C-alpha positions in Angstrom: -21.3 49.3 -76.1 -19.1 46.4 -75.2 -16.7 48.7 -73.3 -19.6 50.3 -71.5 -21.0 47.0 -70.3 -17.7 45.9 -68.8 -17.2 49.2 -67.1 -20.6 48.7 -65.5 -19.5 45.3 -64.0 -16.1 46.4 -62.7 -16.9 50.0 -61.8 -13.4 50.9 -63.2 -12.5 52.7 -66.4 -11.1 50.5 -69.2 -7.7 51.0 -70.6 -7.1 50.8 -74.3 -5.1 47.6 -73.8 -8.0 46.0 -72.1 -10.4 47.0 -74.8 -8.1 45.5 -77.4 -8.0 42.2 -75.5 -11.8 42.1 -75.3 -12.1 42.6 -79.0 -9.7 39.7 -79.7 -11.9 37.3 -77.6 -14.5 35.1 -79.3 -18.2 35.5 -78.5 -18.2 32.2 -76.6 -15.5 33.5 -74.2 -17.5 36.6 -73.7 -20.4 34.5 -72.6 -18.2 32.5 -70.3 -16.4 35.3 -68.5 -18.9 38.1 -68.2 -22.5 38.2 -67.2 -23.0 41.7 -68.5 -21.5 40.6 -71.9 -24.1 37.8 -72.0 -26.9 40.4 -71.7 -25.4 42.4 -74.6 -25.0 39.4 -76.8 -28.6 38.4 -76.1 -29.9 41.8 -77.2 -28.1 41.6 -80.5 -28.7 37.9 -81.4 -32.0 36.4 -82.4 -30.9 32.9 -81.6 -30.7 32.1 -77.8 -28.5 29.0 -77.7 -25.9 30.4 -75.4 -28.6 31.4 -72.9 -30.3 28.0 -73.1 -27.0 26.0 -72.8 -25.2 28.3 -70.4 -26.6 27.0 -67.1 -25.6 23.4 -68.0 -22.2 24.3 -69.5 -19.5 22.7 -67.3 -16.7 25.3 -66.9 -13.5 23.5 -65.7 -12.1 25.0 -62.5 -15.1 27.1 -61.7 -16.6 26.6 -58.3 -20.3 25.7 -58.1 -21.1 29.0 -56.4 -20.1 30.9 -59.5 -22.3 28.8 -61.7 -25.3 29.5 -59.4 -24.6 33.2 -59.4 -24.4 33.1 -63.3 -27.7 31.2 -63.5 -29.4 33.7 -61.2 -28.4 36.6 -63.5 -29.1 34.8 -66.8 -32.4 33.2 -65.8 -33.8 35.0 -62.8 -37.1 33.1 -62.9 -35.2 29.8 -62.3 -32.8 31.1 -59.6 -35.0 30.2 -56.6 -35.8 26.6 -57.4 -32.5 25.5 -59.0 -29.9 26.2 -56.2 -31.8 24.0 -53.7 -31.5 20.7 -55.6 -28.0 21.5 -57.0 -26.4 22.3 -53.6 -26.9 19.6 -50.9 -25.9 21.3 -47.6 -28.2 19.1 -45.6 -26.8 15.8 -46.8 -23.2 17.0 -46.3 -24.0 18.0 -42.7 -25.5 14.5 -42.1 -22.4 12.9 -43.5 -20.1 14.9 -41.3 -22.1 14.0 -38.3 -22.0 10.3 -39.2 -18.2 10.5 -39.4 -17.8 12.2 -36.0 -20.4 10.2 -34.1 -18.7 6.8 -34.3 -15.4 8.3 -33.4 -16.9 9.9 -30.3 -18.7 6.8 -29.3 -15.5 4.7 -29.7 -13.6 7.2 -27.5 -16.3 7.2 -24.9 -16.3 3.4 -24.7 -12.6 3.3 -24.5 -12.6 5.8 -21.7 -15.2 3.9 -19.8 -13.2 0.7 -20.1 -10.1 2.4 -18.9 -11.7 4.2 -16.0 -10.8 2.8 -12.6 -12.1 3.9 -9.2 -9.6 5.7 -7.1 -8.8 4.5 -3.6 -11.0 7.2 -2.0 -13.9 6.2 -4.3 -13.5 2.6 -3.3 -13.5 3.4 0.4 -16.8 5.4 -0.1 -18.4 2.7 -2.2 -17.3 -0.3 0.0 -16.7 1.0 3.5 -17.3 -2.5 4.9 -14.9 -4.2 2.5 -11.9 -1.8 2.6 -11.1 -1.0 6.3 -9.0 2.0 7.4 -9.7 2.2 11.1 -11.7 0.7 14.0 -14.4 2.2 16.1 -13.8 5.7 17.5 -15.8 4.7 20.6 -13.0 2.5 21.9 -9.7 3.5 23.4 -7.9 1.0 21.3 -5.2 1.5 18.7 -3.5 -1.1 16.4 0.2 -1.1 15.5 0.8 -2.8 12.1 4.1 -3.5 10.4 4.5 -4.2 6.7 7.2 -5.9 4.5 8.3 -8.4 7.1 10.3 -10.4 7.7 13.9 -9.3 7.3 16.9 -10.3 9.5 18.0 -6.8 10.5 15.0 -4.7 11.6 12.2 -7.2 12.2 14.0 -8.9 15.2 14.6 -5.4 16.7 11.0 -4.5 16.4 10.0 -7.8 18.0 12.4 -7.2 20.8 10.8 -3.8 21.6 7.3 -5.2 21.4 8.2 -8.0 23.7 9.8 -5.7 26.2 6.6 -3.6 26.4 4.3 -6.6 26.1 2.6 -5.2 23.0 0.8 -7.4 20.5 0.9 -6.1 16.9 0.0 -7.3 13.4 2.6 -8.1 10.8 1.8 -8.2 7.1 4.1 -10.8 5.5 5.7 -10.9 2.0 5.5 -14.5 0.8 9.0 -14.7 -0.7 10.6 -13.3 2.4 8.7 -15.8 4.6 10.2 -18.6 2.5 13.6 -17.2 3.3 13.1 -16.5 7.0 10.4 -18.8 8.3 11.9 -18.9 11.8 11.2 -15.1 12.2 7.6 -15.6 11.2 7.3 -18.5 13.7 8.7 -16.2 16.4 6.0 -13.6 15.7 3.2 -16.2 16.2 4.9 -17.6 19.3 5.0 -14.1 20.9 1.3 -13.4 20.3 1.4 -11.3 17.1 -1.1 -11.7 14.2 0.0 -12.5 10.7 -1.5 -11.1 7.5 -1.0 -11.5 3.8 1.1 -8.9 1.9 1.3 -10.7 -1.4 4.2 -12.9 -2.6 6.6 -10.3 -3.9 5.0 -6.9 -3.1 3.6 -6.2 -6.5 1.4 -3.3 -7.4 -1.9 -5.2 -7.6 -3.7 -2.7 -9.9 -1.2 -3.5 -12.7 -1.8 -7.3 -12.6 -4.1 -9.5 -14.5 -6.7 -11.5 -12.6 -4.6 -14.7 -12.7 -1.5 -12.8 -11.5 -3.4 -11.3 -8.7 -4.9 -14.6 -7.6 -1.4 -16.2 -7.7 0.1 -13.4 -5.5 -2.5 -14.1 -2.8 -2.9 -17.8 -3.0 0.8 -18.6 -3.2 1.4 -16.6 -0.1 -1.5 -18.2 1.8 0.0 -21.6 1.2 3.4 -20.5 2.4 2.1 -18.9 5.5 -0.2 -21.9 6.4 2.8 -24.2 6.2 4.7 -22.0 8.6 2.2 -20.8 11.1 -0.5 -23.6 10.8 -3.4 -21.4 9.7 -4.5 -19.5 6.6 -4.6 -15.7 7.4 -7.8 -13.8 6.9 -6.2 -10.3 6.8 -4.9 -8.9 3.5 -3.1 -5.7 3.0 -2.4 -4.7 -0.6 1.1 -3.3 -1.3 1.0 0.6 -1.4 -2.6 0.3 -0.2 -3.7 0.0 -3.9 -6.3 -2.4 -5.0 -8.9 -2.4 -7.8 -12.6 -2.8 -7.4 -12.7 -6.3 -9.0 -9.8 -7.4 -6.7 -11.6 -6.1 -3.6 -14.8 -7.9 -4.5 -12.8 -11.1 -5.2 -11.1 -10.8 -1.8 -14.5 -10.4 -0.1 -16.0 -13.4 -1.9 -13.1 -15.4 -0.6 -13.7 -14.2 3.0 -10.6 -12.1 3.1 -10.6 -8.8 5.1 -8.7 -6.1 3.3 -7.1 -3.6 5.8 -5.2 -0.4 5.0 -4.5 2.3 7.6 -5.4 5.9 8.6 -2.1 6.9 10.3 1.0 6.7 8.2 4.4 7.0 9.9 6.1 7.5 6.5 9.0 5.6 8.0 9.7 4.1 4.6 11.3 7.4 3.7 14.0 6.5 6.2 12.9 9.3 8.6 14.6 10.1 11.9 13.3 8.8 15.3 11.7 12.3 16.0 10.0 12.5 12.6 8.5 9.1 12.9 7.3 9.8 16.5 5.7 13.1 15.4 3.9 11.6 12.4 2.3 9.0 14.6 1.5 10.9 17.8 0.0 13.9 16.1 -2.5 11.8 14.2 -3.3 8.8 16.4 -6.8 8.8 17.8 -9.2 6.2 19.1 -9.6 3.3 16.6 -6.5 4.3 14.7 -4.6 1.8 12.5 -0.9 2.8 12.4 1.3 1.9 9.5 5.0 1.2 10.1 7.6 -1.1 8.5 9.8 -3.8 9.9 11.5 -4.7 6.7 12.5 -3.1 3.4 15.0 -3.0 0.7 18.6 -4.1 1.1 19.8 -0.5 1.7 16.7 0.9 3.5 17.4 2.2 7.0 14.5 1.7 9.4 16.4 2.6 12.5 14.1 5.6 13.0 11.2 3.1 13.3 12.9 1.0 15.9 14.1 3.9 18.0 10.8 5.7 17.9 8.8 2.7 19.0 9.4 2.9 22.8 8.4 6.6 22.9 5.2 5.9 20.8 4.2 3.0 23.1 4.7 4.9 26.3 3.0 8.1 25.0 -0.1 6.3 23.7 -0.5 4.3 26.9 -0.1 7.4 29.0 -3.2 8.8 27.1 -5.2 5.8 28.1 -5.0 3.9 24.8 -4.7 0.1 24.6 -2.4 -1.3 21.9 -4.1 -4.3 20.3 -4.0 -6.5 17.2 -6.3 -5.9 14.2 -8.6 -8.8 14.9 -9.2 -7.3 18.4 -9.8 -3.8 17.0 -11.9 -4.8 14.0 -13.7 -7.8 15.6 -12.7 -10.2 12.9 -11.1 -13.7 13.0 -7.4 -14.0 12.3 -7.8 -17.0 10.1 -10.1 -18.4 7.4 
């Protein structure tokens, strides 16, 4: 009968060797390893201790699922109520959620802290604080030059502007103004407007608040000592500025001005390339970006040589070349 009961569980015929192994096992092992054997033992024995103790017998290495399945077969009337308190799926699910939720919240807060508005987003949010152009209703265009002064290209640009009687706006790097104050004084003497381009052309969005303030304030003091007034115009290097920096500048009555026509002359382009980049994009109210100074090995001859053609062409189309205060209707000084 023992062999018959095992065959019913496995659905496979038993070999003589397997039958011999089963006969050598103790009754307690039969209860542990076979549910069908348990039923056979129960029918032969009048005492039910194995059946009573079996559901609570800890079997080392046996998963809880096997214990539940064994209890369901040995005591079918207790199978329904017992698995629910023994297995806690709901508490485990809550614990897993609690572990994931704080991590998700921390990541979200970190992402929010690290998020910064792009330049285009700043322009849309603060169109009156970050200026790119003047009114399209006017036939005025402003020529602007960054990274001045230097001793090689800035004087050449000034010579061309003087020849054509054009007034432009120069954004000055503070440390260069310290080295070449006479060139800055010449700009003012010939009717050009001076703006702040930070002390050493740093990327402002990488600076702390104190560093940013120092870049602006130090340059303001240098320029005031040279030209006699504190400039109101500010152009951030690379056109990049953060929201907090933009708001700080506004609170201190500075007018932040970028551009909407880029000559790309900083790439050391040829005269023809610079001319094409400007004339194909310049329209009423345009603010044109060029450079009159650069690195020690930077060649801006394309800018200087293109300037006469640009001036003549824009004037032939009826445009008046003016300074930024004239185009934007703002004061040049604080």
